[in-house]
C-alpha positions as CSV (number, residue, x, y, z in Angstrom):
1,M,-76.5,-33.6,-127.1
2,A,-73.0,-32.9,-128.5
3,A,-71.9,-29.3,-128.6
4,P,-70.7,-27.8,-132.0
5,V,-67.0,-27.2,-132.7
6,V,-65.4,-23.9,-133.6
7,A,-61.8,-23.8,-134.9
8,I,-59.6,-20.8,-134.9
9,V,-57.3,-21.0,-138.1
10,G,-54.8,-18.7,-139.7
11,R,-51.2,-18.0,-140.5
12,A,-48.6,-17.7,-137.8
13,N,-48.6,-14.8,-135.4
14,V,-52.0,-13.3,-136.3
15,G,-53.3,-13.6,-132.7
16,K,-55.1,-16.9,-132.6
17,S,-54.1,-17.9,-129.1
18,T,-55.0,-14.4,-127.8
19,L,-58.5,-14.7,-129.4
20,F,-58.9,-18.2,-128.0
21,N,-58.0,-16.9,-124.5
22,R,-60.3,-14.0,-124.9
23,I,-63.3,-16.1,-125.9
24,I,-62.9,-18.8,-123.1
25,G,-62.1,-16.1,-120.5
26,E,-58.8,-17.5,-119.2
27,R,-55.1,-17.7,-120.2
28,L,-55.1,-21.4,-121.2
29,S,-53.2,-21.1,-124.5
30,I,-49.6,-19.9,-124.5
31,V,-49.2,-16.5,-126.0
32,E,-45.8,-15.4,-127.4
33,D,-44.9,-12.9,-130.2
34,I,-43.1,-15.7,-131.9
35,P,-44.5,-17.6,-135.0
36,G,-45.0,-21.3,-134.3
37,V,-45.5,-21.2,-130.4
38,T,-48.9,-23.0,-130.7
39,R,-48.0,-26.4,-132.4
40,D,-50.8,-28.6,-131.2
41,R,-54.5,-27.9,-130.9
42,L,-55.8,-26.8,-127.6
43,Y,-59.5,-27.4,-126.6
44,A,-61.8,-25.5,-124.3
45,T,-65.5,-24.8,-124.0
46,G,-67.0,-21.4,-124.8
47,D,-70.5,-19.9,-124.6
48,W,-72.1,-17.0,-126.4
49,N,-75.7,-16.0,-126.2
50,G,-76.7,-19.3,-124.6
51,V,-74.9,-21.3,-127.3
52,T,-72.1,-23.6,-125.9
53,F,-69.5,-24.8,-128.2
54,H,-66.1,-26.4,-128.2
55,L,-63.3,-24.1,-129.2
56,I,-60.0,-25.3,-130.9
57,D,-56.8,-23.2,-131.0
58,T,-54.5,-24.3,-133.8
59,G,-50.9,-23.5,-134.9
60,G,-50.2,-21.2,-137.7
61,I,-50.4,-22.6,-141.3
62,E,-47.3,-21.7,-143.4
63,M,-46.6,-22.1,-147.0
64,D,-43.1,-23.9,-146.5
65,E,-43.9,-27.5,-147.1
66,S,-40.3,-28.5,-147.1
67,D,-40.1,-27.7,-143.3
68,E,-41.0,-30.8,-141.3
69,M,-42.2,-28.8,-138.3
70,E,-44.4,-26.6,-140.5
71,N,-45.9,-29.7,-142.1
72,L,-46.7,-31.2,-138.8
73,I,-48.5,-27.9,-137.7
74,R,-50.3,-27.9,-141.0
75,V,-51.5,-31.5,-140.3
76,Q,-52.7,-30.5,-136.9
77,A,-54.6,-27.6,-138.3
78,Q,-56.2,-29.9,-140.9
79,L,-57.4,-32.2,-138.2
80,A,-59.1,-29.2,-136.5
81,I,-60.7,-28.1,-139.7
82,D,-62.0,-31.6,-140.3
83,E,-63.6,-31.7,-136.9
84,A,-65.0,-28.1,-137.0
85,D,-68.5,-27.0,-137.7
86,V,-67.6,-23.4,-138.1
87,I,-64.1,-21.9,-138.7
88,I,-62.8,-18.5,-137.6
89,F,-60.3,-17.4,-140.1
90,L,-58.1,-14.8,-138.4
91,V,-55.9,-12.4,-140.2
92,D,-53.6,-9.6,-139.1
93,G,-55.1,-6.2,-140.0
94,R,-51.9,-4.2,-139.2
95,A,-49.8,-6.4,-141.5
96,G,-52.6,-6.3,-144.4
97,L,-53.3,-9.0,-146.7
98,T,-50.4,-11.4,-147.4
99,V,-49.6,-14.2,-149.7
100,Q,-49.8,-16.6,-146.8
101,D,-53.2,-15.4,-146.0
102,E,-54.3,-16.3,-149.5
103,Y,-52.6,-19.7,-149.1
104,V,-54.7,-20.3,-145.9
105,A,-57.9,-19.1,-147.6
106,E,-57.4,-21.7,-150.4
107,F,-56.7,-24.3,-147.6
108,L,-60.1,-23.4,-146.0
109,R,-62.0,-23.2,-149.3
110,R,-61.3,-26.8,-149.9
111,S,-62.8,-27.7,-146.6
112,K,-66.2,-26.4,-147.6
113,K,-66.8,-25.4,-144.1
114,P,-68.6,-22.2,-143.0
115,V,-66.0,-19.5,-142.4
116,V,-66.2,-16.3,-140.4
117,L,-63.4,-13.8,-141.3
118,G,-61.9,-11.9,-138.4
119,V,-59.4,-9.1,-138.9
120,N,-57.4,-8.8,-135.7
121,K,-55.1,-6.1,-134.2
122,L,-57.5,-3.2,-135.2
123,D,-57.6,-1.6,-131.8
124,H,-59.4,1.5,-132.7
125,F,-62.5,2.3,-134.8
126,S,-60.3,4.5,-137.0
127,H,-58.4,1.5,-138.1
128,H,-61.4,-0.5,-139.4
129,A,-60.9,0.7,-142.9
130,Q,-57.8,-1.6,-143.0
131,S,-60.2,-4.6,-143.0
132,Y,-61.6,-3.8,-146.4
133,E,-58.8,-5.3,-148.4
134,F,-59.7,-8.7,-147.0
135,Y,-62.9,-8.8,-149.0
136,S,-60.9,-10.2,-151.8
137,L,-60.4,-13.4,-149.8
138,G,-64.1,-14.4,-150.7
139,F,-65.4,-15.0,-147.1
140,G,-67.9,-12.2,-146.9
141,D,-67.7,-9.3,-144.6
142,P,-64.5,-9.0,-142.7
143,I,-65.1,-8.3,-139.0
144,P,-62.6,-6.0,-137.3
145,V,-61.5,-7.2,-133.9
146,S,-58.9,-6.6,-131.2
147,A,-58.3,-9.9,-129.5
148,E,-56.0,-8.2,-127.0
149,H,-58.6,-5.6,-125.9
150,G,-61.8,-7.6,-126.6
151,T,-63.3,-5.1,-129.1
152,G,-65.3,-6.6,-131.9
153,T,-65.2,-10.1,-130.4
154,G,-69.0,-9.9,-129.7
155,D,-69.7,-9.2,-133.4
156,L,-67.3,-12.0,-134.4
157,L,-69.1,-14.5,-132.0
158,D,-72.5,-13.3,-133.2
159,A,-71.5,-14.4,-136.7
160,V,-70.1,-17.6,-135.5
161,V,-73.3,-18.7,-133.5
162,D,-75.4,-17.8,-136.6
163,L,-73.6,-20.4,-138.6
164,V,-73.6,-23.2,-135.9
165,P,-75.8,-26.0,-136.8
166,P,-78.9,-26.2,-134.7
167,S,-78.9,-28.8,-131.9
168,E,-81.3,-31.6,-132.5
169,P,-82.7,-33.7,-129.7
170,E,-81.8,-37.4,-129.7
171,E,-84.5,-39.5,-131.1
172,T,-83.6,-42.5,-128.7
173,D,-86.4,-43.3,-126.4
174,E,-85.8,-43.0,-122.6
175,D,-85.5,-46.7,-122.0
176,T,-82.6,-47.0,-124.4
177,I,-79.1,-46.9,-122.8
178,R,-76.5,-45.0,-124.9
179,I,-73.0,-46.4,-124.4
180,A,-69.9,-44.6,-125.6
181,F,-66.6,-46.4,-126.0
182,I,-63.9,-43.9,-125.4
183,G,-60.1,-44.0,-125.2
184,R,-57.0,-43.5,-127.3
185,P,-56.9,-44.8,-130.8
186,N,-56.2,-48.5,-131.6
187,V,-57.3,-49.9,-128.2
188,G,-60.1,-52.0,-129.8
189,K,-63.1,-49.8,-129.5
190,S,-64.5,-50.6,-132.9
191,S,-63.7,-54.3,-132.5
192,L,-65.6,-54.4,-129.2
193,V,-68.7,-52.8,-131.0
194,N,-68.4,-55.3,-133.8
195,R,-68.2,-58.2,-131.3
196,L,-71.2,-57.0,-129.4
197,V,-73.4,-56.6,-132.5
198,G,-72.2,-59.8,-134.0
199,E,-71.1,-58.4,-137.4
200,N,-68.6,-56.1,-138.9
201,R,-70.7,-52.9,-138.5
202,V,-67.7,-50.6,-137.9
203,M,-64.5,-50.6,-140.0
204,V,-61.7,-52.1,-138.1
205,S,-58.0,-51.8,-138.8
206,D,-54.9,-52.0,-136.8
207,V,-54.0,-48.5,-138.1
208,A,-54.4,-46.0,-135.3
209,G,-57.2,-43.5,-136.3
210,T,-59.2,-45.6,-138.7
211,T,-62.6,-44.4,-137.4
212,R,-63.4,-41.1,-138.8
213,D,-66.8,-40.3,-137.3
214,A,-68.8,-41.3,-134.3
215,I,-71.1,-44.2,-135.4
216,D,-74.3,-45.1,-133.6
217,T,-75.2,-48.8,-133.7
218,P,-78.5,-49.9,-132.2
219,L,-78.6,-53.3,-130.3
220,E,-81.1,-55.2,-128.2
221,F,-79.9,-57.7,-125.6
222,E,-82.1,-59.6,-123.1
223,G,-85.0,-57.3,-123.7
224,Q,-82.9,-54.1,-123.1
225,K,-82.2,-51.6,-125.9
226,Y,-78.8,-50.1,-126.4
227,V,-77.1,-47.7,-128.7
228,L,-73.3,-48.2,-129.1
229,V,-71.3,-45.2,-130.0
230,D,-67.9,-45.9,-131.4
231,T,-65.5,-42.9,-131.4
232,A,-61.9,-42.6,-132.4
233,G,-59.3,-40.5,-134.0
234,V,-59.1,-39.6,-137.7
235,R,-58.4,-41.3,-141.0
236,R,-54.8,-41.5,-142.2
237,R,-54.0,-39.4,-145.2
238,G,-50.9,-40.6,-146.9
239,K,-48.7,-40.4,-143.8
240,V,-49.2,-40.9,-140.1
241,Y,-50.5,-37.9,-138.3
242,E,-48.3,-36.7,-135.6
243,N,-49.7,-36.9,-132.0
244,I,-52.9,-38.4,-133.4
245,E,-53.9,-39.5,-129.9
246,R,-54.5,-36.0,-128.8
247,Y,-57.2,-35.7,-131.5
248,S,-59.3,-38.5,-129.7
249,V,-60.0,-36.2,-126.8
250,L,-62.5,-33.9,-128.6
251,R,-64.3,-36.9,-130.2
252,A,-64.4,-38.5,-126.7
253,M,-65.9,-35.2,-125.2
254,R,-68.6,-35.1,-127.9
255,A,-69.5,-38.7,-127.4
256,I,-69.7,-38.3,-123.6
257,E,-72.1,-35.5,-124.0
258,R,-74.5,-37.9,-125.7
259,A,-73.9,-41.0,-123.5
260,D,-75.6,-42.6,-120.5
261,V,-72.6,-44.9,-119.9
262,C,-69.0,-44.5,-120.9
263,F,-66.5,-47.3,-121.1
264,V,-62.9,-46.2,-120.9
265,V,-61.2,-48.7,-123.1
266,I,-57.5,-49.5,-122.1
267,D,-55.0,-51.6,-124.1
268,G,-54.1,-54.5,-121.8
269,K,-50.9,-55.1,-123.6
270,R,-49.6,-51.5,-123.6
271,G,-50.9,-50.5,-120.3
272,I,-52.3,-47.2,-119.0
273,A,-51.2,-44.0,-120.8
274,E,-51.6,-40.4,-120.0
275,Q,-54.3,-40.1,-122.7
276,D,-56.4,-42.6,-120.8
277,K,-56.4,-40.5,-117.7
278,K,-57.3,-37.4,-119.8
279,V,-60.2,-39.1,-121.5
280,A,-61.5,-40.6,-118.2
281,G,-61.3,-37.2,-116.7
282,Y,-63.8,-35.8,-119.2
283,A,-66.3,-38.6,-118.3
284,L,-65.8,-37.8,-114.6
285,D,-66.3,-34.1,-115.2
286,A,-69.5,-34.7,-117.1
287,G,-70.9,-36.8,-114.3
288,C,-71.2,-39.8,-116.7
289,A,-71.7,-43.4,-115.5
290,T,-68.3,-45.0,-116.2
291,A,-66.5,-48.3,-116.2
292,F,-63.1,-49.4,-117.4
293,L,-62.5,-52.1,-120.1
294,V,-59.1,-53.6,-120.3
295,N,-59.2,-55.0,-123.8
296,K,-56.8,-57.5,-125.6
297,W,-56.5,-59.5,-122.3
298,D,-56.1,-62.6,-124.5
299,I,-52.6,-61.6,-125.5
300,V,-51.4,-60.4,-122.1
301,D,-48.8,-62.6,-120.4
302,K,-50.4,-63.3,-117.1
303,D,-50.6,-65.4,-113.9
304,D,-53.4,-65.7,-111.3
305,K,-52.5,-62.4,-109.8
306,T,-52.1,-60.3,-113.1
307,A,-55.7,-59.0,-113.1
308,H,-55.5,-58.0,-109.6
309,R,-52.3,-56.1,-110.2
310,F,-53.7,-54.3,-113.3
311,E,-56.8,-53.4,-111.3
312,Q,-54.7,-51.9,-108.5
313,E,-52.7,-49.9,-111.1
314,I,-56.0,-48.5,-112.4
315,R,-57.0,-47.6,-109.0
316,S,-53.7,-45.8,-108.5
317,H,-54.0,-43.8,-111.6
318,F,-57.6,-43.0,-111.2
319,P,-58.0,-42.5,-107.4
320,F,-61.2,-40.6,-107.6
321,M,-63.0,-43.3,-109.7
322,R,-62.7,-46.2,-107.3
323,W,-66.4,-46.6,-107.8
324,A,-65.9,-47.6,-111.5
325,P,-66.0,-51.3,-112.3
326,V,-63.1,-52.9,-114.1
327,L,-63.7,-55.6,-116.7
328,F,-61.0,-57.6,-118.5
329,V,-62.2,-58.5,-122.1
330,S,-61.0,-59.7,-125.4
331,A,-62.8,-58.3,-128.5
332,L,-60.9,-60.8,-130.5
333,T,-62.0,-64.0,-128.7
334,G,-65.3,-62.6,-127.2
335,Q,-64.0,-63.2,-123.7
336,R,-66.4,-61.7,-121.2
337,V,-67.8,-59.2,-123.9
338,T,-71.4,-59.8,-123.0
339,R,-70.6,-58.7,-119.4
340,I,-70.1,-55.2,-121.0
341,L,-74.0,-55.0,-121.4
342,H,-74.7,-56.4,-118.1
343,I,-72.4,-53.9,-116.4
344,A,-73.8,-51.0,-118.6
345,K,-77.4,-51.8,-117.5
346,E,-76.3,-51.9,-113.8
347,I,-74.5,-48.7,-113.7
348,A,-77.1,-46.9,-115.8
349,E,-79.8,-47.9,-113.3
350,N,-77.4,-46.5,-110.5
351,H,-77.0,-43.4,-112.5
352,V,-80.7,-42.7,-112.1
353,M,-81.1,-44.0,-108.6
354,R,-83.2,-42.0,-106.1
355,V,-82.8,-42.4,-102.4
356,Q,-85.7,-41.8,-100.1
357,T,-85.2,-38.6,-98.0
358,S,-85.7,-40.5,-94.6
359,A,-83.0,-43.2,-95.6
360,L,-80.7,-40.5,-96.7
361,N,-81.0,-38.5,-93.4
362,R,-80.5,-41.7,-91.4
363,V,-77.2,-42.3,-93.2
364,L,-76.2,-38.6,-92.5
365,A,-77.1,-38.7,-89.0
366,D,-75.0,-42.0,-88.4
367,A,-72.1,-40.5,-90.3
368,Q,-72.0,-37.4,-87.9
369,I,-72.0,-39.7,-84.9
370,S,-69.2,-41.9,-86.3
371,V,-67.0,-39.0,-87.5
372,A,-67.6,-35.5,-86.2
373,P,-67.8,-32.8,-88.9
374,P,-64.8,-30.3,-89.1
375,S,-64.5,-27.2,-87.2
376,T,-62.7,-23.9,-87.9
377,K,-61.8,-21.3,-85.3
378,G,-64.1,-22.9,-82.7
379,R,-67.1,-23.3,-85.1
380,R,-68.1,-26.7,-86.1
381,L,-69.9,-27.7,-89.2
382,K,-73.4,-29.0,-88.5
383,L,-75.5,-31.1,-90.8
384,Y,-79.2,-30.4,-90.5
385,Y,-80.7,-32.5,-93.3
386,G,-80.2,-33.6,-96.9
387,T,-82.3,-34.2,-100.0
388,Q,-81.6,-35.6,-103.4
389,A,-81.8,-32.8,-105.9
390,S,-81.3,-34.8,-109.2
391,V,-80.0,-37.8,-111.0
392,K,-77.4,-38.4,-113.9
393,P,-75.5,-38.3,-111.7
394,P,-77.2,-38.6,-108.3
395,T,-76.8,-35.2,-106.7
396,F,-77.4,-34.4,-103.0
397,I,-78.0,-31.1,-101.3
398,I,-77.1,-31.1,-97.5
399,F,-78.2,-28.1,-95.6
400,V,-75.7,-27.0,-93.0
401,N,-75.1,-24.1,-90.5
402,D,-72.3,-22.6,-92.7
403,Q,-71.1,-24.1,-96.0
404,E,-67.8,-22.3,-95.6
405,L,-67.0,-24.6,-92.7
406,S,-67.2,-27.8,-94.9
407,H,-64.1,-29.4,-96.3
408,F,-63.6,-31.7,-99.2
409,S,-62.3,-34.5,-97.2
410,Y,-65.5,-34.6,-95.1
411,E,-67.6,-34.4,-98.2
412,R,-65.6,-37.4,-99.5
413,Y,-66.3,-39.2,-96.2
414,L,-70.0,-38.6,-96.7
415,E,-69.8,-39.8,-100.2
416,N,-68.3,-43.0,-99.0
417,Q,-70.9,-43.4,-96.5
418,L,-73.6,-43.0,-99.2
419,R,-72.0,-45.5,-101.4
420,E,-71.6,-48.0,-98.5
421,A,-75.4,-47.7,-97.8
422,F,-76.8,-47.4,-101.3
423,G,-74.2,-48.8,-103.6
424,F,-74.0,-46.3,-106.5
425,V,-71.5,-48.7,-108.4
426,G,-70.3,-47.1,-111.6
427,T,-71.7,-43.6,-111.1
428,P,-70.3,-40.5,-109.7
429,I,-72.3,-38.8,-107.0
430,R,-72.2,-35.1,-106.2
431,I,-72.6,-33.5,-102.7
432,R,-73.5,-29.7,-102.5
433,M,-73.4,-28.0,-99.1
434,R,-75.9,-25.2,-98.6
435,T,-76.2,-22.8,-95.7
436,R,-79.7,-22.9,-94.1
437,S,-80.9,-19.4,-93.6
438,Q,-81.6,-18.0,-90.2
439,T,-81.3,-21.3,-88.2
440,S,-80.3,-21.8,-84.6
441,E,-77.0,-23.3,-84.1
442,D,-77.9,-24.9,-80.7
């Protein structure tokens, strides 16, 4: 199920990026004592008291609507607000209430989203009285915090998770395959969904970012039930949003969390972009069954080797996803579109495949004979036995004499041996080395 989204919003230089880094526990967002350093949203995953959420850092919202850069930052912040389930409105307790804070407050009131008001830079308990003037903003009790030192952030996060909408289990039965179409805007995701269901169930436009929300569309094909999830960017509002493709990442993340199968949709005419790699990386990290769809193939100038060259390009850009099938389709003409569902069923089955322990250990034994495990300082890694721990994705535990002797290259070799023996087309597989306790190394 998709995690909720929390956005940190406020005027420039109130400490939003510092709070973002404090919550996620690492220095991901650039922090400088200069207004406007954070211009685009940054995404990360946070956790508090067992509640996992996506966290968005935004640029500072300023009043000067004549400044082009400030307008772009304001647009980016609006995108984050649109997506958020809960908003942290951060203000500067040292500077006190400003006209710009009131401007941001009005900005947030129009969103009608739940807001938690944090008063930052109050580093000592004796400074907390400075938060009282912020009651006038009308967002309830101001919470004094010091993002730099971490004080008060627990109270702030307690208030946030209290407002997070409860997670509801998916109602889809276990036999239904959930398919998420992910990728940058305007590659044809909505058109593919429409072609598959045979009617215009999803709004289609050649304007990037037409799809505002993830839309679930049920479909039955050859006795198999599917749910198609179309995700994209955001709706245009008067003018084109700057860097709109970056916004598709968070939507892709949320769709991936709810999917059995992800199709990374690539524009065959425009080719592979950095955003495609970022979105595919989220599917890989999530362990989702994945395939590539090269759409708009009908308008690509091609010869008998074009498809092969394009597939090789995909393999070079996604070297750790060589197991993912590649399909060339056209949503406009319907070319090979039904193959999407055949591939989805095949890789969904591989995603839940279980291997007999005896068969697994025969492969591991043969692998050791063919290529000896690595050694370090005279000690060689020994594989004793393996077992499959879980599915979605298939995960294998291999018990060894010392897991510290393992090397990623040998684990990749073992993965290739498992794929050669059992297939696993379209699904990542994970290998975990575990040291077997008190065992003889004879």
